[in-house]
N, C-alpha and C positions, 0 to 999 in steps of 0.2 A: 837537519834535525835541530830544534831549538835547544839552545844552551841555558843552563841554569843561571847564568849571568844576566841574560836578557830578561828572565822572569824576575830576577831580584831587582833589577833596574826599574821594571814597570811597577813593581809593588812600592818602590820609594816614591815614584811619581804619583801614584794613587794616594798615598799618605799626604803628600804635599797638597794635592788638589782638594782632598776632603777637609784638611785643616783650614784651607783658605775659604771654603764654603761655609763651614761652621762659624768661623769668626765673623764673616760678613753678616750672616744672619743673626748671630747673638748681638752684635753691635757694641760689645763692651769687652768681653773676655778675649784674652790672647793665650796661645798655647806656649807653654814653657817646654824647652827641648832639653833632654837628658841623654847624651851619648854614653853607651856602656859597652864593655867588651865582656865576652864569656871565656872563662879560664880554659875550657876545653876546646874553644875555637869560635871565632865569629863574634857577633855582637848585635847591637840594635840601636834604634833611635826611638826613644819614648817621647811622646808629646802629651802633655796634660794641660787642660784648661780648667781653671778653678774660679769660683765666684764670678761667673759671667752674668749677664742680664737674664738669660734664659737658662743656660747650662750651669749647674752647681759644680759638677765635676764630670770632666769628660776626658777620655783618653783615646789617642790614636797612635797605635804602636806599630813599628816596623822592626822586623828582626830577620837575620840571616845567620844561622848558626851551623856548625859542622863539627865532626869528630867521630870518635868511636861510639857506636850505638849502644846505649846501656842495656845490660842483660835482660832486665825485666821487660824492656820493649821488644827485644828479639823474641823472647818467650811469648809474649802476648801476640806478635805477629807470626810466630812459628817460623822464624827465619834464622839462617846461620849468621855467624859473626861477620859484621861488615861496617864499614864507616858510612855516615849519613850526612846529608845536607838538607836543611829546612829553611824556607823563607816564607814570609807572609805579612799580612797587615791584620791586626785585631783591634775592634773599636767597641767601646761601650760609652753611652751617654746617659748621665743621670741629671735630669732637669730640676730647676728650682720649683716649678709649679707641678703639683700633682695632676694638673689637667693635660700635661704634656707627658707622652709616653717615654719610657726607658727603650733604648734600642741597642742591639748588639749586631756586629757583623764580623765575620772572619773569613779571609780567603787565604789559602796557603798551598804551598808546594813542597813535596818531600821526595827525596832522591837518595838511592843507596848506590855505593859503588859496585854492587854486584848486578847492576843493570835495572833494578826495580825502581819505580817511581809512581807517583800519583798525585792528584790535585784534591783538594777538599775545601769545604767552606760552608757558609750559611749566613742567613740574615733572619732575625726574629725580632718581634715587637712585644714589648711588655707594658701595656697601659695600667695605670693605677686605677682608672675608670674606663671600661670598655665603651668606645663610640663605635657603633656599627658602621657608620659611614666611612670613618678612618680605617677600620678594619678591612672594609671592602676595597677601598683605594690601595691600601697596602698590598693586598693579595692579588689584585688586578695587575698592579705594576710587576710583581714577581712572576705571575703567570705569563705576562707578555714576553718577558726575557727568556723564560724557560721555552715557551712555544717556538721562539725564534730559532732555538737550537735542536729541539727534539719534542714531539708531541706528548711524550710520556713523562717528561722531566717534571712538570709541575706537580702532577698527582703523585708521583713516586717520592719526590723530595719534600713535598708537603707532609705526607704521612710520616716520612723519616723525621721531620722537625717535630711533629706532634708527639712521636714516640721518644725523641731525644730530649726535648726541653720539657720533661715531664718530672715533677717532683714526686718521686714514688712514695716517700714517707708521708706526704700530704695528700696523695691521690688527687693532684690538681696539676695542670699545665702551668708553666712559668708565665705565660701570657697568651697571645692569640697565634703563637707559632709563626710560621714563615716557611722557608725552605732550608734543608740540611742535606748535604752530600759529602761523601768521603770516598777515597780509593777510586776516583774518576780516572781511568787509564785508557791508553790507546787500545782499540780493538779493531775488528774487521770493518766496523761501520763508523768509526770516529778516530781520527789521528791525534797526535799530541797538540798540534796547533789548534784544532777545533776544540779540544779540552780546555786549553788556555784561553780561547776566544770566549767560551762560556763564563769562565772564572772572571774575565775582564768585564764582561757586561754585568755580572752580579755586583762586582766591585764599583763599577760606574754608577750603579742604580742608587747606592747609599745617599749621596749628597742631595739629589733632587727630592728623594722620598722624605728624608728627615728635615731638610729645611722647610719643606711644605708643612710638615706637621708642627714644627716649631712656630712658624709664623701663624698658622691657623689657630693654635690653641694656647699660646703663652699669655694672652690677655684675658682669658676666661676667669671669671671671679671664683675664689675659693676661701675657706676659712680654717679655723683651727682643727675642726673635725676631718677636713679633708687632708690636712698635713699629717695628722696622726695616722690616718689610713695609708698615706703614702709611705710612712716610715715602717709600717707593718708589712707592706708589700715589698719594700726594699729588704726587709728581713728574710722573706721568701726567697728573693733574688740571691741573696748571700748563701742561703742554705743550698740552693742549687749549685752555685759555682764551687763551693767548698766540698760538697759531698759527691756531686755526680758528674760535674764537667770534666770531660776527657782532656781538653785543652789545658786546664789547670794542672791535671795530673802529669801530662807530658812535659809541660814546662818545668815542674819541679823535679820530675825524674831525669830530665837531661841537664840538671843543675843550671837552669835559666835563672835570669834575674828576678828575684822575688818580687821586688817593687813593681816590676813591670807586669809579672804574671797576676799579682793581685790587684792591679790597677782597676779591674772591673768592679770591685767592691764598692758600694755606695759610700759617701761621706758621713752618712748617719743613718742608722737603722734601729728599729725597736722590735722587741718581742714581748707580747702580752699573753699571759697564761690563759689558755682556753678561750680566746677572743671569738665571740659569735656576733656577727652584725645583726642589726635589727631587721626583722622580716619586711621584705619589699623595698628596703633601703637601696641606694645606689651601690653600696658596698655589697650587699647580698646579691643583687643582680649581676655584678661583676663576678662574684664567686661561682655563680650558676653557669657562666660561660667559659669557665676555666677548665675545659675538658677537650679531649681529642675528638677529631673527625667532624668538626663543624665546617660547613661550606660557607666561608665567610663572604665570598663573591655573591651568593644568593641570600645570606642571612639578613642583610639590610633591608630586604623586600618583605621580611617576615613580621 
């Protein structure tokens, strides 16, 4: 049976590999490392890149924490008192250019000393301006990885992402979705090693996908209007993370490190009262596509 220490070490190596790939493609920015310890047990390795040539603020966080499971989490999961162990990598990239999308990924493992365990994770893309070719590419890559492990994974996890990355109070999706999964556990059809293999393949997908999008879009022209729109979309991003994101809530509920938990927030964001884009503008067309259920693999042909 695979041990939690093996999973923890792999997540550490994933963080290392992703940081190297982002630095190489950015060409200027370097990740600063911040080691921290959690009072209740465990700690982490936060890495943040600021003011790069392409990335304005990006974080690649690793953590491995343990201790007594907070009561509110036990209640939410309907579990009896038990200690927990949680490890994973969480990533958010906020680019300088509004033509480069925001990206998020999280892969994680949770274990309790009563024998329960599960894997979870997801990866989603939040363009400031939706490029259908990029959206198709992104979802094709995700589908290929999902299909490698199970024919139902992509459709199931894509819908889960559409539902999860939804800003309910705005009635719009955060971006073009991706995949999201949680409580992936051993069953009659899949063992723990196979669960972890899927999580590993999702993790490995991040660097080639995002470095491609960085290189493809960072030289596209933009002006003041596009920057204003970028800051408004960053505001939406912040709203989701602070109001709806379960990872943020879990981190705060387990007395995690606040700076690392809120690393996902953009360096600058704006809120304009009752902003309505001009009809048929690039901004309006993007808003029209921020909805659930779009088949992005086919949409580019429409």
